[in-house]
Every structure is written in C-alpha cells, then in structure tokens.
Steps between C-alpha positions, in 0.01 A plus 500: 500500500326801648659670798335772704633841404692563825671159479610552142629851576689373806654212307594727210663747742702224667620354173581847362716592798717195444619662179645802686867404436445493126359853510777620733769348278369703205556823695875431525513554876789371708551136580388553860162630383449198276595267788246669730234481229574130454451439871166684486400291198599179679286592801207575269559169321476327838172685560379403154586136573285523812202669336471325163346184653272711719369716218466243222305186580567300183802273547621513139486880484668530839790276398548670163492851646744414778731319259492805271597733784770254606651493151472875437585625849626231738781361289648829369461691827651213696793474260561876508494505879747212518725682253487818710571306821773266378639659184466164322335494160426211261823575309692388810330161515739341252874475469658608172518130406119479511477296821258604772660695784325360807651770725306767310191312381381325816525800736313709242220244471480444876466873566242533220298210644504662845366825353227329296387239755276730712288598198465137396421392858237774541330398175497126572390546863206726414401277208508183714317662792235626264456164327496305829250737660281470190504121522428513872197724437371256235539199732392678820 
C-alpha cells in the first residue's frame, strides 16, 4: 500500500496525537491535566475514525488500522474517562463473593459505550458512504 506523502504524514499525526494521555501520564501531572489530555485524545480518535477510510482505500488495511486504534486508544481512553466521571473502576464490578455487581458494571459499560459510539459511527458511516459511492460509480 502506497500512500501519498501528505496523506501518510496526516494519518501519522492523527494517530500520534491519540497517544497524548500516555505521554502526559509519564510527566506525573495532576489528574485534571490527564483528564483534559484524554478528552483531546478522544477527539483526535474521533477525527482518526473519520479520516482512516478517506485516506486508505484498501478495505482490509482500513479495518485493521481502525481496529488497532480502537484497541490501543478507544478502549483505554473511554475506560479512563468513565472512571474519572463516575469513580467506578473494574474492581467495583464484583461483590466480595465473586458475583457481578450490576449496579456498578452496567452503568460503567453504558457510559463507556456512549463515549465510544461516535467514533464507531463516524468510521462505519464514512466507510459505507465510500463503498456505496464506489459501487454507484461502477454501475452508473
């Protein structure tokens, strides 16, 4: 896969900015600074979800790259933001007897899904529009 230089630089810059919270956490700044950096990273992850299908035309590469950013950025950033907003962490999901605590688990997962859904929706919408417009051009 060969991308034009400006596209590869743009994509690399977007993906790199999603790792801002990891860099900020190494500096030992306050929790508020990490929270702000996580919000910035989430916004850039949304932007990355929008641009990956536009920049890369191969379906397999597009899916793998988005899935990689989802695993490395979307899941941890979403979980950290939910923790900062609700104060619930995975240790609270279970009672001491080992049973699932639905009053802690389900609100955590619902909030996480609400945070992650825009990035997923952007990616799927752009990918479908691109694929449908490509098929319309072939048939038209």
